[in-house]
N, C-alpha and C positions, 0 to 999 in steps of 0.2 A: 668176668674179666679174671685173667690169671694174675695173681698178686706176687708170684715168685720173682719176676723181674724187678719189681719195686723193692722187695725185701733184699734181694741180692745186691742191687745197686746201692741202696742206702747203707747196707751192712759194710760193703767194701769201701764206700766213700768215707765212712766214719772210722775205719781202722787206721790207727796211727795219726789221726789228725790232732790238732792242738787241743780240741775238746777232750779227746780220750786221754791225751797226755796230762791235761790238768786234772782229770778224774783220777788218773793213776797216782799223781802226786798227792792229792787229798787222801787217797786210800793208804798211801805209804806212811802217813803220820800215825804213829802208834796210839795216840790219844783220840783218834777219830773213829767214830762208830762206822764200821764198814757197810752195814745195812743202810745206814743213813746216807752215806756217800752214794751207794747204788740208787737208792730211792730218789735222792735229789737230782742226780745226773740223768736218770731215766725220765723223771718228771720234766726236766728242762728240755730233753730231746722230744718228748711227746708234745709239749707246749709249742716248741719252735716248729714242729711238723704240722701241728694244727694251724698255726698262723700261715705257713706256706700253702696248705691246702685251701684255706679260706681266701687268701690273696690270689692264688692261682685260679680258683674257680671264678672269682670276680674279674680277673684280667681276661680270662678266656671269653667273657661276654663282650669285650671290646676289641680284643686283639686275637687274630687267628692263632690256633695252637701251633701251626707251622712256624709262624713268626716268633712265638715265645721260645720254641725249641732252638731256633736259629740264634736268638739273643743269648739264651743259656749256653749254647755251644761256643759261641764267640767269647762269652764271658769266661768260661772255663779255660779256653785256649789262652786268653789274655792273662788270666791269673797264673797259668803254667809258665808263660813267657816271663812274667814279672818275677816269679819265684826263681827261674833259671838266671835271670839277670842279677837278682839279689844274691845268688850264691857266689857270684864273682866278686862282689864287694867285700 
């Protein structure tokens, strides 16, 4: 299996999101160890990815992958619409 599409998708999905902005703010603190900020944020991303893989592999035993992709796609579109509506407020 080619892992590049997974890497590229996750990399671009994480750019500029609120997790990256929170990490940026932690790193901006002069008294904070920058290596520690990197290690903690990288560890959190790895752990959340592990949980996603474990849950996804279990869900695929009960729900067809096509249905999971459909739900994920609708969810992303819903979040996008929610964010656009929230911008007007």
